[in-house]
C-alpha positions in Angstrom: 21.8 13.5 9.3 19.1 15.8 11.0 19.1 17.0 14.2 16.2 18.5 16.6 17.4 21.1 19.3 15.0 21.9 22.0 15.3 24.4 24.8 12.9 22.9 27.7 10.3 24.4 30.0 8.4 26.8 27.7 4.8 26.7 28.1 2.7 25.6 24.9 0.0 28.1 24.3 -2.2 28.5 21.1 -3.7 26.2 18.5 -2.1 22.9 16.8 -4.1 22.1 13.8 -4.0 18.1 13.4 -3.4 16.8 9.9 -4.5 13.8 8.0 -3.6 10.4 9.4 -0.4 8.8 8.3 -1.6 5.4 8.9 -4.5 6.1 6.4 -2.8 8.2 3.9 0.2 5.5 3.4 -2.5 3.0 2.6 -4.9 5.2 0.3 -2.0 6.1 -1.8 -1.0 2.6 -2.8 -4.8 1.9 -3.2 -5.1 4.1 -6.2 -3.2 1.7 -8.4 -6.4 -0.6 -8.2 -8.4 1.7 -10.3 -8.0 3.2 -13.8 -8.6 6.9 -14.1 -7.8 9.7 -11.9 -8.0 9.6 -8.1 -8.0 12.4 -5.7 -6.8 12.1 -2.1 -7.5 15.4 0.1 -5.9 16.3 3.7 -2.7 14.3 2.8 -0.1 14.9 5.5 3.2 16.5 4.4 5.5 13.7 6.0 8.4 11.9 4.0 6.7 8.7 3.9 4.0 10.3 1.6 7.1 11.3 -0.6 8.5 7.9 -0.7 5.2 6.6 -1.9 5.1 9.1 -4.6 8.4 8.1 -5.8 7.1 4.5 -6.0 4.0 5.6 -8.1 6.3 7.4 -10.4 8.3 4.3 -10.8 5.0 2.8 -12.1 4.4 5.5 -14.6 1.5 7.0 -12.4 1.1 10.7 -12.5 1.0 12.6 -9.5 0.2 16.2 -9.0 0.2 17.8 -5.6 -0.9 21.0 -4.1 -1.9 22.2 -0.7 -2.4 18.8 0.7 -4.2 17.4 -2.2 -3.1 14.5 -4.5 -4.3 14.2 -7.8 -3.2 10.5 -9.1 -3.7 9.3 -12.5 -3.2 5.7 -13.3 -3.9 5.7 -17.0 -0.7 5.0 -18.1 0.5 2.7 -15.3 3.3 0.0 -15.9 3.6 -3.1 -13.5 7.3 -2.4 -13.0 9.5 -4.1 -10.3 9.7 -2.0 -7.3 13.3 -2.1 -6.6 15.0 -2.5 -2.9 16.0 1.4 -2.7 12.5 2.5 -2.9 10.7 -0.5 -1.0 13.4 0.0 2.0 12.3 3.5 2.5 9.0 2.7 4.4 7.3 -0.1 5.9 3.9 0.8 3.8 5.6 0.0 0.5 4.3 -3.4 1.2 0.7 -2.2 0.3 1.8 -2.2 -3.2 1.8 -6.0 -2.9 -1.7 -6.4 -2.6 -2.6 -3.5 -4.6 -0.7 -4.7 -7.7 -1.8 -8.1 -7.5 -5.3 -7.1 -7.2 -4.9 -5.0 -10.3 -2.4 -7.1 -12.6 -2.4 -10.6 -10.9 1.4 -9.9 -10.5 3.7 -8.0 -7.9 7.5 -7.8 -7.7 8.7 -6.0 -4.7 11.7 -6.1 -2.4 11.2 -6.7 1.4 9.7 -3.4 3.1 11.9 -1.1 5.4 10.5 1.2 8.3 11.1 1.5 11.8 13.1 -1.1 13.7 10.3 -1.9 16.2 10.3 -5.5 16.0 10.5 -8.4 13.7 7.0 -7.4 12.0 6.6 -10.5 9.5 4.4 -10.4 6.8 3.3 -13.9 7.0 -0.3 -13.0 7.3 -0.3 -11.1 4.3 1.3 -13.8 2.2 -1.1 -16.5 3.6 -3.8 -14.4 2.7 -2.6 -14.0 -0.9 -2.1 -17.6 -1.1 -5.7 -18.1 0.2 -6.9 -16.0 -2.8 -5.1 -18.3 -5.2 -1.7 -16.4 -5.4 1.9 -18.2 -5.7 4.8 -16.8 -3.9 8.3 -16.9 -4.7 11.1 -15.5 -2.6 14.3 -14.7 -3.9 16.5 -13.3 -1.3 14.8 -10.3 -0.3 12.5 -9.8 -3.3 8.9 -11.5 -3.6 7.6 -12.3 -6.6 3.6 -13.0 -6.3 1.5 -14.1 -9.1 -1.9 -15.4 -9.6 -3.8 -17.0 -12.8 -7.0 -15.8 -11.3 -7.7 -14.6 -7.7 -10.8 -16.1 -5.9 -12.8 -15.4 -3.0 -11.7 -17.1 0.2 -12.6 -17.5 3.8 -9.6 -16.1 5.6 -9.0 -16.1 9.4 -6.1 -13.9 10.7 -4.4 -15.3 13.7 -3.5 -11.8 14.7 -5.8 -8.6 14.0 -3.0 -7.1 11.7 -3.8 -3.7 10.4 -1.5 -4.3 7.4 -2.5 -7.7 6.5 -6.0 -6.8 6.8 -5.6 -3.9 4.3 -3.5 -5.9 2.0 -6.2 -8.7 1.6 -8.6 -6.0 1.1 -6.5 -4.7 -1.9 -6.1 -8.3 -3.4 -9.7 -9.3 -2.9 -11.5 -6.3 -4.3 -11.3 -7.6 -7.7 -11.3 -11.3 -7.2 -14.1 -13.4 -8.2 -16.5 -14.5 -5.7 -16.8 -13.4 -2.1 -13.8 -13.0 0.5 -14.3 -13.0 4.3 -11.7 -11.6 6.5 -12.2 -13.1 10.1 -10.5 -11.3 13.1 -10.0 -8.3 11.0 -8.3 -5.1 12.5 -10.8 -2.7 13.4 -8.8 0.6 13.1 -10.8 3.5 12.0 -8.0 4.0 9.3 -9.2 0.7 7.6 -12.9 2.2 7.7 -11.3 5.2 5.6 -9.4 2.9 3.3 -12.8 0.8 2.6 -14.8 3.9 2.0 -12.4 4.9 -0.6 -12.5 1.6 -2.3 -16.2 1.4 -2.2 -16.2 5.1 -3.9 -14.2 3.2 -6.8 -16.8 0.9 -7.1 -15.5 -1.9 -4.6 -18.3 -3.7 -2.6 -17.0 -4.0 0.9 -19.1 -4.6 4.1 -18.2 -4.6 7.8 -15.0 -2.5 7.5 -14.2 -1.3 11.4 -15.6 -4.7 12.7 -14.0 -8.1 13.3 -15.7 -9.5 10.0 -15.2 -7.9 6.8 -16.9 -9.2 3.5 -15.7 -8.3 0.1 -17.7 -9.2 -3.1 -15.4 -9.0 -5.9 -16.1 -6.6 -8.6 -14.5 -6.6 -12.1 -13.0 -3.2 -12.0 -12.6 0.1 -10.2 -12.7 3.8 -11.3 -12.0 7.3 -10.4 -13.1 8.4 -6.8 -12.3 11.0 -4.2 -11.5 10.5 -0.7 -10.4 12.8 2.5 -7.9 11.3 4.6 -9.2 11.2 8.4 -7.7 13.3 11.3 -4.4 11.5 12.5 -5.4 10.2 16.0 -1.7 9.3 16.8 -0.3 13.0 16.1 -3.4 14.3 18.2 -2.6 11.9 20.9 1.1 12.9 20.8 0.1 16.8 21.1 -2.6 16.0 23.8 0.1 14.3 25.9 2.5 17.2 25.5 -0.2 19.6 26.5 -0.8 17.6 29.6 2.9 18.3 30.6 3.3 22.0 29.5 0.2 23.2 27.9 -1.4 26.5 29.2 -4.7 26.7 27.3 -3.2 24.6 24.4 -6.0 23.8 21.9 -5.7 20.7 19.7 -7.7 21.6 16.7 -9.2 19.1 14.1 -9.6 15.9 16.4 -12.1 13.2 16.3 -12.3 12.4 20.0 -14.3 9.2 19.3 -10.9 7.9 17.8 -9.0 8.7 21.3 -11.5 7.5 23.6 -9.3 5.1 25.5 -6.3 7.6 25.5 -8.5 10.5 26.9 -10.1 8.1 29.7 -6.3 7.2 30.7 -5.3 10.9 30.9 -8.4 11.7 33.1 -7.6 8.7 35.2 -4.2 10.4 35.6 -5.8 13.7 36.6 -5.1 15.6 33.7 -6.9 18.9 33.2 -8.5 18.9 29.6 -11.8 19.9 28.1 -13.1 17.9 25.1 -15.6 19.3 22.3 -16.6 17.7 19.3 -13.3 18.7 17.3 -11.0 20.0 19.9 -9.3 19.1 23.1 -8.0 22.0 25.5 -5.2 21.3 27.8 -3.3 22.8 30.7 -0.5 21.6 32.6 -1.3 19.0 35.3 1.3 19.1 38.2 -0.3 16.3 40.3 -0.5 13.4 37.9 -1.4 10.1 39.3 0.4 7.0 38.5 -1.7 4.4 36.3 -1.0 1.4 34.5 -1.1 1.4 30.6 -1.2 -1.9 28.3 -1.2 -1.3 24.6 -3.5 -3.5 22.5 -5.2 -3.5 19.1 -7.8 -0.9 18.6 -9.9 0.2 20.2 -7.5 -0.3 23.1 -4.4 2.0 23.9 -2.7 2.5 20.6 0.7 0.9 20.2 1.7 4.0 18.4 1.3 6.1 21.5 2.9 4.0 24.1 6.2 5.7 23.7 5.2 9.2 24.2 2.7 8.2 26.9 6.0 7.0 28.7 7.2 10.5 29.0 3.9 11.4 30.9 4.4 8.3 33.2 7.8 9.8 34.4 6.2 12.7 35.8 3.1 10.8 37.7 3.7 10.3 41.3 4.1 6.8 42.5 4.8 3.6 40.4 3.4 3.1 36.8 3.3 -0.2 35.0 3.8 -0.3 31.2 3.1 -3.1 29.1 3.6 -3.2 25.1 1.8 -6.1 23.5 2.0 -5.6 19.9 5.9 -5.1 19.0 8.6 -6.5 20.8 11.2 -3.9 20.4 9.2 -0.7 21.3 11.5 0.4 24.2 14.4 2.1 22.2 13.2 5.5 23.9 13.8 4.1 27.6 17.6 4.3 27.6 17.2 7.7 26.3 14.8 8.7 29.2 16.9 7.5 31.7 19.7 9.5 30.3 17.7 12.5 30.8 17.0 11.3 34.7 13.9 9.2 34.4 13.9 6.1 36.8 12.6 3.2 34.7 13.1 -0.5 35.0 12.5 -2.4 32.0 12.7 -5.8 30.6 11.7 -6.8 26.7 8.0 -5.4 26.8 7.6 -4.4 30.2 8.5 -1.3 32.1 8.1 0.0 35.6 8.1 4.0 36.1 9.0 5.5 39.4 7.8 9.2 39.6 7.8 12.1 39.6 11.3 12.5 38.0 12.9 15.6 37.2 14.4 15.7 33.4 17.3 17.2 32.2 18.7 17.9 29.0 20.9 15.5 27.0 22.1 14.3 23.8 19.9 11.7 22.4 19.2 9.1 19.5 15.8 8.6 18.0 15.8 4.9 17.3 12.3 5.1 15.4 9.2 7.3 14.7 7.3 7.0 18.0 10.6 6.9 20.0 11.4 10.2 18.5 8.1 11.6 19.4 8.6 10.6 22.9 12.1 12.4 23.2 10.6 15.5 21.9 8.2 15.3 24.4 10.7 14.8 27.0 12.7 17.6 25.4 10.0 20.2 25.9 9.9 19.4 29.9 13.4 19.1 30.6 15.6 21.6 32.2 18.2 22.8 29.6 19.2 21.8 26.0 17.9 18.5 24.3 19.6 17.4 21.3 17.9 14.5 19.2 19.9 12.9 16.5 18.7 11.0 13.7 15.6 13.1 13.6 14.6 11.9 10.1 12.4 9.2 11.9 10.4 11.8 13.3 9.6 13.6 9.9 8.4 10.1 8.6 5.2 10.8 10.5 5.0 14.1 12.1 3.7 17.0 9.7 5.6 20.1 10.0 6.3 19.3 13.8 8.9 21.9 14.2 6.6 24.6 12.9 3.7 23.6 14.7 5.3 23.3 18.1 7.4 26.6 17.6 4.1 28.4 16.8 2.7 27.6 20.2 5.8 28.7 22.0 8.1 25.8 22.1 12.0 26.5 21.4 12.8 23.9 19.1 14.9 23.7 15.9 16.0 21.4 13.3 19.2 21.4 11.8 21.4 19.3 9.2 24.6 18.0 10.4 
């Protein structure tokens, strides 16, 4: 088990460089199996989810060379092997191989994906999309066997604007015959990044980033190159930290257009920040105002920033209301914050924050990736020592987080226990 230890109340000064987007990279890597040739992905974040996806590529006899954040992926000798339970359970994004292998080979065998326990997160929308394209699905215990004689374009409506389902259907449809239309598609900027990559491979996709995506099927895909967009969730997490304990803290490599709703909410709270075309500069704000936060699909407030944002709400004077609308189990961080002295009432997907609270160090457990990010944020402002167990969750999505925070003045280390 990995454990993060933080000595709180040290100002953060200097520059934190934002890496490539986790939520984009974990789909761009599986997308490579759709093409025949060598694919290049630049600005890949150095996170454990990336390592797990490379393991799956190796299982598929795909060659991967990695150097300085660049992946060169050669699929010329690919084999459509079964993706075993041990590998698929390592991360949620393993399910992108369902759509990618189905699109390339008309068959995919994979066990149910893993990932953080933040809710049931069923993949029924993915499977319905595959079936609409002509696939047949057999479920054997925890394994899915997805096959198709032919994939044919279809008009698909998503009951919920699911990022995962939108991407998986894109993968399955790019080489299907005819035209596929995804209605009520997710609009996240990461989907635009993925569609750009597919189009560079030779796909014909229009409307990515809107609620209607049109895919005209092509016969094959070829070599291409893409750069991963900046990680808006990583940026938002460090921006929240800077709001609490920054001293001319510069968050560099940001696309502020991807964080409009977050930055507006911080301004509503009275956070002192300066925004340029690629940076956000922050200073500790001592008189934060209570606000209400409601997560929603893009371009709303990101569910992945709800937990780090909760820490900011504990430091606002007055009563703040928080509502999570995407996942039913996003409150794993709240008992930990209560243990640190936060006054929070919560039930299911709603929480009421009474601030301002003085937080003190405690021994905590990271229940998932973003819960872990929230606990690191709380530890940075707490009095005394904070210990965060099960820190592996955090390393799944935050590139070199210990190094980045140490470089700007945090007293933080990670140990193996």
